[in-house]
matplotlib code that plots the C-alpha trace (Angstrom):
import matplotlib.pyplot as plt

x = [-8.0, -7.7, -10.9, -9.3, -6.1, -7.9, -10.2, -9.5, -8.3, -11.7, -13.5, -10.5, -10.6, -14.3, -13.8, -10.9, -13.0, -15.9, -13.4, -11.8, -8.4, -5.7, -2.8, -2.2, 1.2, 2.2, 5.7, 7.6, 11.1, 12.2, 15.2, 16.3, 15.4, 13.1, 11.0, 8.4, 7.0, 3.3, 3.5, 4.7, 1.6, -0.9, -2.3, -3.0, -4.6, -6.9, -7.7, -8.6, -10.7, -12.6, -14.0, -15.8, -16.3, -17.0, -16.8, -12.9, -11.7, -7.9, -7.9, -8.8, -5.3, -3.2, -1.4, -3.0, 0.0]
y = [-70.1, -66.5, -65.5, -67.1, -65.2, -61.9, -62.5, -61.6, -64.3, -65.2, -65.5, -67.4, -69.9, -70.5, -71.2, -73.5, -75.4, -75.8, -77.1, -79.5, -78.0, -78.8, -76.9, -74.2, -73.6, -69.9, -69.6, -66.4, -66.0, -62.8, -64.2, -66.2, -63.4, -65.7, -63.4, -66.0, -66.5, -66.3, -62.8, -61.4, -62.9, -61.6, -59.0, -61.7, -63.7, -60.8, -60.2, -63.8, -64.1, -61.0, -62.6, -65.0, -62.8, -59.3, -57.9, -58.4, -55.2, -54.8, -51.1, -52.2, -53.8, -51.0, -48.3, -44.9, -43.0]
z = [-66.0, -67.1, -65.2, -62.1, -62.5, -63.0, -59.9, -56.3, -54.1, -52.6, -55.9, -57.5, -54.7, -55.0, -58.9, -58.2, -55.6, -58.0, -60.7, -58.2, -58.7, -56.3, -57.9, -60.4, -61.9, -62.7, -64.0, -62.9, -64.6, -62.8, -61.0, -64.1, -66.5, -68.3, -70.5, -71.5, -68.1, -67.3, -65.8, -69.0, -70.7, -68.2, -70.6, -73.1, -70.4, -69.6, -73.2, -73.9, -70.7, -71.4, -74.5, -72.3, -69.1, -70.2, -66.7, -67.0, -68.4, -69.3, -68.2, -64.6, -64.6, -65.9, -64.0, -64.8, -63.4]

ax = plt.figure().add_subplot(projection="3d")
ax.plot(x, y, z, "-o")
ax.set_aspect("equal")
plt.show()
């Protein structure tokens, strides 16, 4: 799932279809100030996914400004 979250929409959709996935739940706690949401864990998702998919690089998702 980490590779899917790190991919562009077209690539992610292809992988989800291949896995026969109908739904994917991502928890966003911004309004409720829930700090344990999936968005806060995104860097860990990238780090774990990059172990299996070396083309995923954490620096590609970091703001350089």
